Every structure is written in structure tokens, then in C-alpha cells.
C-alpha positions in Angstrom: -191.1 -240.2 7.8 -193.2 -237.4 9.4 -190.7 -235.3 10.7 -193.3 -233.7 13.2 -193.3 -237.8 14.6 -189.8 -237.3 14.9 -189.9 -234.0 16.6 -192.1 -235.3 19.0 -190.1 -238.5 20.2 -187.0 -236.6 20.3 -188.4 -234.2 22.5 -190.0 -236.9 24.7 -186.8 -238.5 25.0 -184.9 -235.6 25.5 -187.4 -234.2 28.2 -187.5 -237.9 30.4 -183.5 -237.5 30.4 -183.7 -234.1 31.7 -186.5 -236.0 34.1 -184.0 -238.6 35.7 -181.3 -236.2 36.3 -183.8 -234.0 38.5 -185.5 -237.4 40.2 -182.1 -239.2 40.9 -180.6 -235.4 42.3 -183.9 -235.9 44.4 -183.2 -239.1 45.7 -179.6 -238.7 46.1 -180.7 -236.2 49.0 -183.7 -238.0 50.8 -182.9 -240.3 53.7 -184.8 -243.9 53.4 -188.5 -243.7 53.6 -191.8 -242.9 51.6 -190.8 -240.3 49.5 -187.6 -242.4 48.4 -189.6 -244.9 47.7 -191.9 -243.0 45.1 -189.0 -240.8 43.6 -187.2 -244.5 43.0 -190.6 -246.0 41.8 -191.0 -243.0 39.4 -187.6 -242.8 38.1 -188.2 -246.9 37.0 -191.1 -245.6 35.6 -189.7 -242.9 33.5 -186.4 -245.0 32.5 -189.0 -248.2 31.4 -190.9 -244.9 29.2 -187.4 -244.0 27.8 -186.9 -247.8 26.8 -189.8 -247.6 25.1 -189.3 -244.1 23.1 -186.1 -245.9 21.9 -187.6 -248.9 20.6 -190.6 -246.9 18.8 -187.2 -244.6 17.3 -185.7 -247.4 16.1 -188.7 -249.3 15.1 -189.5 -246.0 12.8 -185.8 -245.9 11.6 -185.5 -242.5 12.8 -182.8 -240.9 15.0 -182.8 -238.7 18.5 -182.0 -235.4 17.3 -178.7 -234.1 19.4 -180.1 -230.5 19.6 -183.1 -232.1 21.5 -181.0 -234.0 23.4 -178.9 -231.2 24.4 -181.9 -228.9 25.1 -183.1 -231.6 27.2 -179.8 -231.4 29.0 -180.0 -227.7 29.1 -183.6 -227.4 30.2 -183.0 -230.3 33.4 -180.2 -228.2 34.3 -182.0 -225.0 34.5 -184.6 -226.4 36.3 -182.2 -228.0 39.0 -181.2 -224.1 39.7 -184.1 -222.9 39.8 -185.5 -225.8 42.2 -182.1 -225.6 44.3 -182.5 -221.7 44.7 -186.1 -223.0 46.1 -184.4 -225.5 48.4 -184.3 -229.4 47.5 -184.1 -230.9 51.0 -187.5 -232.0 52.1 -189.9 -229.9 53.3 -188.7 -226.8 51.2 -190.4 -225.2 48.3 -188.1 -226.7 45.7 -188.5 -230.3 46.8 -192.3 -229.4 46.8 -192.2 -228.4 43.0 
């Protein structure tokens, strides 16, 4: 199997895992309202996407790369720090980003 496909799927899977961390962090900071409802829906969409990626990876008999998973987690943590610097509360720049 083409390792470019494996790299692409693995990168996408790792990025979605990082996105879920950031989305959940924002959901946890919000009171009930439109923003929380939107982010909850977005989280469901990303989870659905991630499940489909796992199906594709399995169907193609590929594995996710531990290196890509670690890079995705690290990227999410760095993004979280950057956004926290700007402020993740509603109305702050980090929340808008």
C-alpha cells in the first residue's frame, strides 16, 4: 500500500484527535448557549469523521502512526497554550481564533 496514503490518513486522524481536545476545552468553558451548542455539534462531526478515518485505515489494512499521534497531541497542547495566552473565555481573542 502506498505509504503516502497511510501518512495522509494518519495525519488526519492525529489532527482530529487534537481538534477534539481543543473543542472539548472550549465546551467546558461555556455556559449553555448558541456557542456551546455549535461546538457540541462540531465535536460530534469531528468524532464522526474520526470514526470514518478509523474504518478507512482498517479497510486499507494500515496502522495509525504513533509518531503522528504524538505530533497531533503535542500540536493540540501548543495550540491550547497559545489560545490560553489570548484568552479562551467568550469574547476573548483566543476564543475567536
